C-alpha positions as CSV (number, residue, x, y, z in Angstrom):
1,M,16.2,6.1,-59.1
2,I,13.1,4.2,-58.1
3,E,11.3,1.9,-60.6
4,N,7.5,2.3,-60.6
5,R,6.2,-1.3,-60.3
6,P,2.3,-1.3,-60.3
7,L,2.0,-4.8,-59.2
8,M,4.6,-4.3,-56.3
9,T,2.6,-1.2,-55.1
10,F,-0.6,-3.0,-55.3
11,I,0.7,-5.8,-53.1
12,T,2.1,-3.5,-50.8
13,H,-1.0,-1.5,-50.6
14,L,-3.0,-4.6,-50.1
15,V,-0.8,-6.1,-47.3
16,L,-1.1,-2.7,-45.5
17,V,-5.0,-2.8,-45.8
18,L,-5.1,-6.4,-44.6
19,G,-3.0,-5.4,-41.5
20,V,-5.2,-2.3,-40.6
21,A,-8.2,-4.7,-41.1
22,M,-6.9,-7.3,-38.7
23,I,-6.0,-4.6,-36.0
24,A,-9.2,-2.6,-36.4
25,L,-11.8,-5.5,-36.6
26,P,-11.6,-6.5,-33.1
27,I,-11.7,-2.9,-31.9
28,W,-14.8,-2.5,-34.1
29,I,-16.5,-5.5,-32.7
30,T,-15.9,-4.2,-29.1
31,L,-17.3,-0.9,-29.9
32,V,-20.5,-2.6,-31.5
33,A,-20.9,-4.8,-28.6
34,A,-20.7,-2.1,-26.2
35,S,-23.6,-0.4,-27.9
36,H,-26.0,-3.3,-27.7
37,D,-28.1,-4.7,-24.8
38,E,-27.4,-7.7,-22.8
39,I,-30.3,-9.9,-24.7
40,R,-28.7,-9.0,-28.1
41,M,-25.4,-10.0,-27.2
42,L,-26.4,-13.5,-26.3
43,Q,-27.9,-14.4,-29.5
44,A,-26.1,-15.5,-32.8
45,P,-24.7,-14.2,-35.0
46,I,-23.0,-11.4,-33.0
47,P,-24.1,-8.0,-34.5
48,L,-21.5,-6.1,-36.8
49,W,-23.2,-2.7,-36.8
50,P,-23.8,-0.4,-33.7
51,G,-26.8,-0.5,-31.6
52,T,-28.9,2.2,-29.7
53,H,-27.7,1.2,-26.1
54,F,-24.2,3.0,-26.2
55,V,-25.2,5.6,-23.9
56,E,-27.1,3.6,-21.6
57,N,-24.2,1.0,-21.2
58,L,-21.7,3.7,-20.7
59,K,-23.6,5.2,-17.8
60,Q,-24.2,1.7,-16.3
61,T,-20.5,0.9,-16.6
62,L,-19.1,4.3,-15.6
63,F,-21.2,5.1,-12.7
64,G,-23.1,2.2,-11.9
65,A,-22.0,-1.1,-10.1
66,G,-20.5,-2.4,-13.4
67,F,-21.0,-6.1,-13.8
68,S,-22.4,-7.2,-10.3
69,G,-23.8,-5.1,-7.3
70,D,-20.8,-5.6,-5.2
71,Q,-18.1,-4.4,-7.6
72,T,-16.4,-1.1,-7.8
73,P,-17.7,1.4,-10.5
74,V,-15.4,1.4,-13.6
75,W,-14.6,5.1,-13.1
76,R,-12.8,4.2,-9.8
77,M,-10.9,1.4,-11.6
78,M,-9.8,3.7,-14.4
79,F,-8.7,6.2,-11.7
80,N,-6.7,3.5,-9.8
81,S,-4.9,2.6,-13.4
82,L,-4.4,6.0,-14.3
83,V,-2.6,6.8,-10.8
84,M,-0.5,3.7,-11.1
85,A,0.5,4.2,-14.7
86,M,1.4,7.9,-14.1
87,M,3.6,7.1,-10.7
88,I,5.2,4.2,-12.7
89,S,6.0,6.2,-15.7
90,V,7.0,9.5,-14.1
91,G,9.0,7.6,-11.3
92,K,10.8,5.3,-14.0
93,I,11.7,8.6,-15.9
94,A,12.8,10.6,-13.0
95,I,14.9,7.9,-11.6
96,S,16.6,6.9,-14.8
97,L,17.5,10.7,-15.6
98,I,19.3,11.0,-12.4
99,S,20.9,7.6,-12.6
100,A,22.2,8.3,-16.1
101,F,23.3,11.9,-15.1
102,A,25.3,10.5,-12.3
103,I,27.0,7.8,-14.4
104,V,27.9,10.1,-17.4
105,Y,28.9,13.3,-15.8
106,F,30.3,12.3,-12.2
107,K,33.6,10.5,-11.8
108,F,33.4,8.0,-8.8
109,P,34.9,4.5,-8.1
110,F,33.3,1.7,-9.8
111,R,31.0,3.8,-11.7
112,M,30.6,1.4,-14.7
113,G,30.3,-1.4,-12.3
114,F,27.3,0.4,-10.8
115,F,25.9,1.0,-14.3
116,W,26.4,-2.9,-15.3
117,M,24.6,-3.8,-11.9
118,I,21.7,-1.8,-13.0
119,F,21.6,-3.1,-16.6
120,I,21.9,-6.9,-15.3
121,T,18.7,-6.1,-13.5
122,L,17.0,-6.6,-17.0
123,M,17.2,-10.5,-16.4
124,L,15.2,-10.0,-13.1
125,P,11.6,-8.7,-14.1
126,V,9.0,-8.5,-11.5
127,E,7.6,-11.9,-12.2
128,V,10.8,-13.5,-11.3
129,R,11.4,-11.6,-7.9
130,I,7.6,-11.7,-7.0
131,L,7.7,-13.4,-4.0
132,P,10.3,-11.3,-2.2
133,T,9.0,-8.2,-3.5
134,F,5.5,-9.3,-2.2
135,E,7.1,-9.8,1.2
136,V,8.9,-6.5,1.3
137,V,5.8,-4.5,0.4
138,A,3.6,-6.4,2.8
139,N,6.2,-5.7,5.7
140,L,6.2,-2.2,4.8
141,G,2.4,-2.0,4.9
142,L,2.0,-0.9,1.6
143,L,-0.7,-3.6,0.4
144,N,-3.9,-1.9,-1.1
145,S,-2.1,1.4,-1.7
146,Y,-1.1,3.4,-4.6
147,W,2.7,3.2,-3.3
148,G,2.4,-0.5,-3.4
149,L,1.1,-0.8,-6.7
150,S,3.8,1.6,-8.1
151,I,7.1,1.5,-6.3
152,P,8.3,-2.1,-7.1
153,L,7.7,-1.4,-10.8
154,I,9.6,2.0,-10.9
155,A,13.1,1.0,-11.4
156,S,14.1,0.7,-14.9
157,A,17.5,-0.3,-16.4
158,T,16.1,0.2,-19.9
159,A,15.5,3.8,-19.3
160,T,18.8,4.3,-17.6
161,F,20.6,2.7,-20.5
162,M,18.4,4.9,-22.9
163,F,19.2,8.3,-21.3
164,R,23.0,7.3,-20.7
165,Q,23.1,7.0,-24.4
166,V,21.4,10.3,-24.9
167,F,23.7,12.1,-22.5
168,L,26.7,10.5,-24.3
169,T,25.7,12.2,-27.7
170,I,25.8,15.7,-26.0
171,P,29.0,17.5,-26.8
172,D,31.4,18.1,-24.0
173,E,31.8,21.9,-25.1
174,M,28.2,22.3,-23.6
175,L,29.4,21.0,-20.2
176,E,32.6,23.3,-20.5
177,S,30.4,26.3,-21.6
178,A,28.1,25.7,-18.6
179,R,30.9,25.7,-16.2
180,I,32.3,29.0,-17.6
181,D,28.8,30.6,-17.3
182,G,29.1,29.4,-13.5
183,A,26.1,26.9,-13.8
184,G,26.5,23.9,-11.1
185,P,25.5,20.3,-12.0
186,M,22.1,20.6,-11.3
187,R,21.6,23.9,-13.2
188,F,23.3,22.1,-16.0
189,F,20.9,19.3,-15.6
190,W,17.7,21.3,-15.6
191,D,18.5,23.8,-18.4
192,I,20.6,22.1,-20.9
193,L,20.1,18.0,-20.4
194,I,16.3,18.0,-19.6
195,P,15.4,20.2,-22.8
196,L,17.8,18.1,-24.9
197,S,16.2,15.1,-23.9
198,R,12.7,16.1,-24.2
199,T,11.6,13.9,-27.1
200,N,13.2,11.0,-25.6
201,I,11.3,11.6,-22.3
202,A,8.1,11.8,-24.3
203,A,8.7,8.6,-26.3
204,L,9.8,6.7,-23.0
205,F,6.6,8.0,-21.4
206,V,4.3,6.7,-23.8
207,I,5.9,3.2,-23.5
208,L,6.0,3.2,-19.8
209,F,2.4,4.7,-19.4
210,I,0.9,1.8,-21.6
211,Y,3.3,-0.6,-19.5
212,G,2.0,0.6,-16.4
213,W,-1.5,0.8,-17.5
214,N,-1.7,-2.8,-18.7
215,Q,-0.3,-4.3,-15.4
216,Y,-2.4,-7.3,-14.1
217,L,-0.3,-9.8,-12.2
218,W,1.4,-7.5,-9.6
219,P,-2.0,-5.6,-8.8
220,L,-3.9,-8.9,-8.9
221,L,-1.5,-9.9,-5.9
222,I,-1.3,-6.9,-3.5
223,T,-4.8,-5.7,-3.7
224,T,-7.5,-7.1,-1.7
225,D,-9.4,-4.3,-1.5
226,T,-12.0,-3.7,-4.4
227,D,-11.5,-0.2,-4.5
228,M,-8.1,-0.7,-5.4
229,T,-9.2,-2.9,-8.3
230,T,-7.5,-1.7,-11.8
231,I,-9.4,-1.8,-15.1
232,V,-7.3,-4.6,-16.6
233,M,-8.2,-6.8,-13.3
234,S,-11.9,-5.9,-13.6
235,I,-12.2,-7.2,-17.1
236,K,-10.5,-10.6,-16.2
237,Q,-13.0,-10.6,-13.2
238,M,-16.0,-10.1,-15.3
239,L,-15.2,-12.8,-17.6
240,E,-14.8,-15.3,-14.7
241,S,-17.6,-14.2,-12.3
242,A,-19.0,-17.2,-10.7
243,E,-22.6,-18.4,-11.3
244,Q,-23.5,-15.3,-13.6
245,T,-23.8,-15.3,-17.3
246,P,-21.2,-12.8,-18.7
247,Q,-22.9,-9.5,-19.6
248,W,-20.8,-8.8,-22.9
249,N,-22.3,-5.4,-23.3
250,I,-20.8,-4.4,-20.0
251,I,-17.6,-6.3,-20.4
252,M,-17.0,-4.8,-23.9
253,M,-17.8,-1.2,-22.8
254,T,-15.3,-1.8,-20.0
255,A,-12.8,-3.1,-22.7
256,F,-13.5,0.0,-24.9
257,L,-13.2,2.4,-21.9
258,A,-9.8,0.8,-21.0
259,M,-8.4,1.3,-24.5
260,L,-9.2,5.1,-24.4
261,P,-6.3,6.5,-22.0
262,P,-3.5,4.7,-24.0
263,I,-4.8,5.6,-27.1
264,L,-5.1,9.4,-25.9
265,V,-1.5,9.3,-24.8
266,V,-0.3,7.9,-28.0
267,V,-2.2,10.1,-30.1
268,G,-1.4,13.3,-28.2
269,M,2.3,12.7,-28.0
270,Q,2.7,10.9,-31.3
271,K,4.8,13.6,-32.7
272,L,7.3,13.6,-29.8
273,F,7.0,10.1,-29.7
274,V,8.3,9.5,-33.2
275,Q,11.1,12.2,-32.8
276,G,12.2,10.6,-29.7
277,L,12.6,7.1,-31.4
278,T,14.1,8.4,-34.7
279,E,16.5,11.1,-33.6
280,T,20.2,10.3,-33.9
281,D,21.9,13.5,-33.2
282,K,21.2,16.8,-31.2
């Protein structure tokens, strides 16, 4: 029996409201700043209600020259970030699925040794191995390319471990039934394992998409062509543009646009995302 405690209910709701306010306030300030002109944003105090320049700022940010005349338009930066995030998320999921499938369903020497070798790479993120990784990418001629942005970040020990645990929960009777029906390994993989892992794939895709979209250090190192600039890089460059006063309306509009794709991915896949994180059996 659950006791009804009005005071505890009030405190709980108050904490939730305060938490939502703390998260939503910066987003609201960003949206408000994106709707005012440059002059208003240099005046104190900062506005707390939307202005009338939202559409104008949106056009200037997306299709104009952004912050300065020699900078790539923001739509191109968003496209670069989108391609990078999609390649990283899809690549990680594909490689991890195949790796987990081989480790769980194929018997070969040192199988668990290879799995632990993959798992140990969790201690070697890209920041730790950034110099040799950069040298390899440079020697392969992948600088200023989508492949160079994505390939070094594709391997994922976490995703391999996650899919291995998912595959271990699938009853062996399914494998035996597939064999009796004449299904080969790849048929079993595509027709049984992939559908059963659908929610886990969706949850992992959301996490990996946001991970790829928010990358800053690696794109900063391997891109010298402004046409390959990502949206996260551009916000930092706008803040540090030499000998210019920051155009806060353009910067905030860029930040607002940078938030949209991850939000759309989370909202669009919310149901599958929650199922993939909470399901304990098949």
